[in-house]
C-alpha positions as CSV (number, residue, x, y, z in Angstrom):
1,M,62.9,31.5,115.9
2,T,64.6,28.2,116.2
3,H,66.0,26.7,113.0
4,S,65.6,23.1,114.0
5,W,63.2,21.1,111.8
6,Q,62.1,19.0,114.7
7,D,61.4,22.0,116.9
8,I,59.5,23.8,114.1
9,V,57.3,20.8,113.6
10,K,56.7,20.5,117.3
11,Q,55.9,24.2,117.6
12,Q,53.5,23.9,114.6
13,S,51.6,21.1,116.3
14,T,50.5,23.4,119.2
15,F,48.8,25.9,116.8
16,P,45.0,26.2,117.0
17,T,43.0,24.3,114.4
18,E,41.2,27.4,113.1
19,V,43.3,29.3,110.6
20,D,43.0,32.4,108.4
21,L,42.7,31.3,104.8
22,T,43.5,34.9,103.7
23,S,46.9,34.9,105.3
24,K,49.9,35.5,103.1
25,N,53.7,34.9,103.2
26,S,53.6,32.0,105.6
27,F,55.6,28.8,105.6
28,I,54.2,25.4,106.6
29,P,56.2,22.3,107.5
30,L,54.5,19.2,106.0
31,P,55.8,16.3,108.0
32,Q,52.8,14.2,106.9
33,L,54.3,14.0,103.3
34,G,57.0,11.6,102.1
35,V,59.2,11.4,99.0
36,I,60.0,8.5,96.7
37,H,62.8,8.8,94.2
38,I,62.8,7.0,90.8
39,S,66.0,7.1,88.9
40,G,67.8,5.2,86.1
41,E,68.0,5.6,82.4
42,E,64.6,3.9,81.8
43,A,62.8,5.8,84.6
44,Q,60.7,7.9,82.1
45,P,59.2,5.0,80.1
46,F,58.8,2.9,83.3
47,L,56.6,5.6,84.8
48,Q,54.8,6.3,81.5
49,N,53.7,2.7,81.4
50,L,52.4,2.7,85.0
51,L,50.8,6.1,85.8
52,T,47.4,7.7,84.9
53,N,49.0,10.9,83.6
54,D,51.3,11.7,80.7
55,V,54.8,11.5,82.2
56,N,56.3,12.3,78.8
57,A,54.7,15.7,78.9
58,L,56.6,16.8,82.0
59,T,59.5,19.3,81.6
60,V,62.4,19.5,84.1
61,N,61.3,20.8,87.6
62,Q,57.6,20.6,86.6
63,S,55.0,18.6,88.5
64,Q,51.7,16.9,87.7
65,L,49.0,15.2,89.7
66,S,48.9,11.5,88.9
67,G,47.7,8.2,90.1
68,F,48.7,4.5,90.1
69,C,45.9,2.0,89.6
70,N,45.6,-1.8,90.0
71,A,44.4,-3.9,87.1
72,K,40.7,-3.3,88.0
73,G,41.2,0.5,87.7
74,R,41.2,1.1,91.4
75,L,43.6,3.7,92.7
76,F,46.5,2.4,94.8
77,A,47.9,5.9,95.2
78,V,47.5,9.5,94.2
79,F,50.5,11.9,94.3
80,Q,52.4,14.8,92.8
81,L,55.0,13.5,90.3
82,I,58.0,15.9,89.8
83,R,60.5,15.6,87.0
84,R,64.1,16.5,87.8
85,E,67.1,16.6,85.6
86,D,68.0,12.9,85.9
87,Y,65.3,11.5,88.2
88,Y,61.7,11.8,89.3
89,Q,60.2,12.5,92.7
90,I,56.8,11.3,94.0
91,V,55.3,13.2,96.9
92,L,52.4,11.5,98.8
93,P,51.3,10.8,102.3
94,K,54.2,9.3,104.3
95,S,51.9,6.5,105.4
96,M,51.8,5.3,101.7
97,C,55.5,5.5,100.8
98,I,56.6,2.0,101.8
99,A,53.5,0.3,100.1
100,L,54.0,2.3,96.9
101,Q,57.7,1.6,96.7
102,Q,57.1,-2.1,97.2
103,R,54.3,-2.2,94.5
104,L,56.3,-0.2,92.0
105,T,59.3,-2.4,92.5
106,M,57.2,-5.4,91.4
107,F,57.2,-3.9,87.9
108,V,60.9,-3.2,87.6
109,L,62.0,-6.7,86.5
110,R,64.9,-6.1,84.2
111,T,64.2,-2.4,83.7
112,K,67.1,0.0,84.4
113,V,65.3,1.7,87.2
114,S,66.0,2.3,90.9
115,I,63.2,3.1,93.4
116,S,64.0,4.4,96.9
117,D,62.0,5.9,99.8
118,E,63.8,9.2,100.7
119,S,61.3,10.3,103.3
120,E,63.8,10.2,106.1
121,T,66.4,12.3,104.2
122,M,64.0,14.9,102.6
123,N,61.7,17.5,104.3
124,C,58.6,18.8,102.6
125,L,57.6,22.4,103.3
126,G,54.8,24.6,101.9
127,L,55.0,28.3,101.1
128,M,51.9,30.5,100.9
129,T,52.9,33.6,99.1
130,D,53.0,35.7,95.9
131,N,55.7,35.7,93.2
132,K,57.4,38.8,94.6
133,A,58.1,37.2,98.0
134,I,59.3,33.9,96.4
135,T,61.8,35.8,94.2
136,A,63.3,37.3,97.4
137,L,64.2,33.8,98.6
138,S,67.4,32.1,97.3
139,L,65.9,28.8,96.3
140,S,67.3,26.5,93.6
141,E,64.9,25.1,91.0
142,D,65.5,21.6,92.2
143,I,64.0,22.5,95.6
144,L,61.0,24.7,94.7
145,I,57.9,23.6,92.9
146,N,55.0,25.8,91.9
147,Y,52.0,24.0,93.3
148,E,49.7,25.9,90.9
149,H,47.0,26.3,93.5
150,A,46.2,29.6,95.4
151,N,49.7,31.0,95.4
152,R,51.2,27.8,96.9
153,Y,54.6,26.4,96.5
154,L,56.1,23.1,97.6
155,C,59.7,22.8,98.7
156,I,61.4,19.4,98.9
157,V,64.5,20.1,100.9
158,P,67.4,17.7,101.8
159,Q,67.8,17.6,105.5
160,Q,71.2,19.1,105.5
161,Q,69.8,22.2,103.7
162,T,66.7,22.6,105.8
163,S,68.3,24.8,108.5
164,E,69.6,27.2,105.8
165,L,66.1,27.6,104.3
166,L,64.5,28.1,107.8
167,T,67.1,30.8,108.5
168,Q,66.2,32.6,105.2
169,L,62.5,32.5,106.1
170,D,63.3,33.8,109.6
171,N,65.5,36.7,108.3
172,Q,62.7,37.7,105.9
173,Q,60.1,37.5,108.7
174,W,57.9,34.7,107.2
175,P,55.5,33.5,109.9
176,L,55.1,29.9,110.7
177,A,51.6,28.4,110.0
178,S,49.9,25.2,110.8
179,N,49.7,22.4,108.2
180,T,46.0,22.6,108.8
181,L,46.1,25.5,106.4
182,W,47.6,23.4,103.7
183,E,45.1,20.6,104.2
184,Q,42.2,23.0,104.1
185,Y,43.3,24.4,100.8
186,D,43.8,20.9,99.3
187,I,40.2,20.1,100.4
188,Q,38.7,23.3,99.2
189,E,40.4,22.9,95.8
190,G,39.1,19.3,95.5
191,I,42.5,17.6,95.6
192,P,42.0,13.9,96.7
193,T,44.4,11.7,98.5
194,I,44.7,7.9,99.0
195,V,45.8,6.5,102.4
196,P,46.1,2.9,103.5
197,E,42.5,2.9,104.6
198,T,41.3,3.8,101.1
199,K,43.9,2.0,99.0
200,E,42.2,0.4,95.9
201,K,38.8,1.6,97.0
202,F,38.2,4.3,94.4
203,T,38.4,4.6,90.6
204,P,39.9,7.9,89.3
205,Q,36.4,9.1,88.3
206,Q,35.0,8.5,91.8
207,I,37.4,11.0,93.3
208,N,37.4,13.4,90.3
209,L,41.0,12.8,89.3
210,D,39.9,13.0,85.7
211,L,38.4,16.4,86.3
212,I,41.6,18.0,87.8
213,N,44.1,17.0,85.2
214,G,45.2,13.8,87.0
215,V,44.4,11.4,84.1
216,S,45.5,11.5,80.4
217,F,43.2,9.7,78.0
218,N,45.7,10.0,75.1
219,K,48.9,8.6,76.6
220,G,48.4,4.9,76.1
221,C,48.2,1.9,78.3
222,Y,48.8,1.6,82.1
223,P,47.4,-0.8,84.7
224,G,43.6,-0.4,84.8
225,Q,43.6,1.9,81.7
226,E,40.9,-0.1,79.9
227,V,38.5,0.2,82.8
228,V,39.2,3.9,83.3
229,A,38.9,4.7,79.6
230,R,35.8,2.6,79.1
231,L,34.0,4.6,81.8
232,H,35.2,7.8,80.3
233,Y,34.2,7.1,76.7
234,L,31.3,4.6,77.0
235,G,29.8,5.2,80.4
236,T,28.8,7.7,83.0
237,P,30.3,7.7,86.5
238,S,27.9,6.6,89.2
239,R,30.0,8.4,91.9
240,R,31.7,11.8,92.1
241,M,33.6,13.7,94.8
242,F,32.0,16.6,96.7
243,I,33.1,19.1,99.3
244,A,31.1,18.9,102.5
245,Q,31.1,20.1,106.1
246,A,30.0,18.6,109.4
247,E,29.3,20.7,112.5
248,V,31.2,18.4,114.8
249,D,34.8,17.9,115.9
250,N,36.9,15.7,113.6
251,S,36.0,12.3,114.9
252,F,36.1,10.7,111.4
253,T,38.5,8.4,109.7
254,I,39.3,8.5,106.0
255,G,37.4,5.7,104.4
256,D,34.4,5.9,106.8
257,E,31.1,5.2,105.3
258,V,28.5,7.9,104.4
259,S,25.0,6.7,104.7
260,T,21.4,7.7,104.0
261,E,18.6,8.1,106.5
262,S,17.6,4.5,105.8
263,G,21.2,3.3,106.5
264,D,22.1,2.5,102.9
265,I,25.7,3.3,102.0
266,A,25.9,6.5,99.9
267,G,29.7,6.8,99.7
268,H,32.9,7.2,101.7
269,I,35.2,9.9,103.2
270,V,38.1,10.7,101.0
271,R,39.7,13.4,103.1
272,T,38.9,15.2,106.4
273,Q,40.3,18.1,108.3
274,M,38.9,19.9,111.4
275,I,38.8,23.7,110.6
276,A,37.3,25.1,113.8
277,E,35.9,24.0,117.1
278,H,32.9,21.7,116.2
279,S,33.4,22.1,112.5
280,T,35.1,19.6,110.0
281,L,35.7,20.0,106.3
282,L,35.5,16.9,104.1
283,L,35.9,15.4,100.7
284,L,33.2,12.7,100.0
285,S,32.9,10.2,97.2
286,L,29.2,9.8,96.8
287,K,26.7,8.1,94.6
288,L,25.2,10.7,92.4
289,S,21.7,9.2,93.1
290,E,22.1,10.1,96.8
291,K,23.9,13.5,96.7
292,N,20.6,15.5,97.2
293,N,19.4,13.4,100.1
294,P,20.1,13.8,103.8
295,L,23.5,12.2,104.5
296,F,25.2,11.0,107.7
297,I,28.5,9.7,109.0
298,N,28.4,7.1,111.7
299,K,24.7,7.1,111.1
300,T,24.1,10.1,113.4
301,I,26.3,13.0,112.2
302,A,24.7,15.0,109.5
303,V,26.9,16.3,106.7
304,K,26.1,19.2,104.3
305,L,27.5,19.5,100.8
306,T,29.0,22.9,100.3
307,A,30.4,22.5,96.8
308,E,31.0,20.0,94.1
309,Q,33.5,19.6,91.3
310,L,32.4,20.2,87.8
311,M,30.6,17.2,86.4
312,E,31.8,17.8,82.9
313,Q,35.3,18.4,81.5
314,D,35.9,21.5,79.5
């Protein structure tokens, strides 16, 4: 096996869309993900005052799902936030890195914080495995993150260390898998994402961020907090996110409208991934009043709900 990151990514792109979700001990390059670094002596309070989750609750090398809202409570971005010894990392779609860096920088002012886009110097790689196989790898704690979903781990590797990691995986006979596998698991576990097409389109509740531990209602203020908290304590969400499937090739775009038979807008696509020939898996943000009615994308492609997230928190 070649140990070049570029060659691995190129090889991965030739894999078939259909993958085996029961496969074990595979590694998955994730070139679609980027990394933002936040450092400085005031990085922790800076993030605590901006994000939906409780940054203060993070321990070193621990991650949490979080979001960043505008003043109206609409999500600008959703990401994994990772605390390191003296800095933080944000992992999110690479297409959102520049926009998020620019928006966060607007809040720096005189705060002792530095924000940089490290997407060109860091590589993201997923591991599908059990704890025993992970232990056999020589990985430092500042690289490996337990993703806490279906025996998945996320490695954030400096470019100069990537070849060494790939060599380890090769020596221990880890097979290369398509990033389609990672995307499918994210969708099946109801993990939303925000891309440029859906920036500031959804509230946290509309994509179930509050139901998957992406929102803290005890941490204090952040942009949009009053709107999000009011809906939580005083209202009922009119939209929630659902897993769906369409028996058609992936011709959809995230943010596309979902409509009823009469053509009324019922919701929007949050995430989409082709899983087999003529079959696409989706996350849809839908009006609860329409979820039991026939639904269509592009007015002609029928979609069927396969599962929904819990409508009540424990």
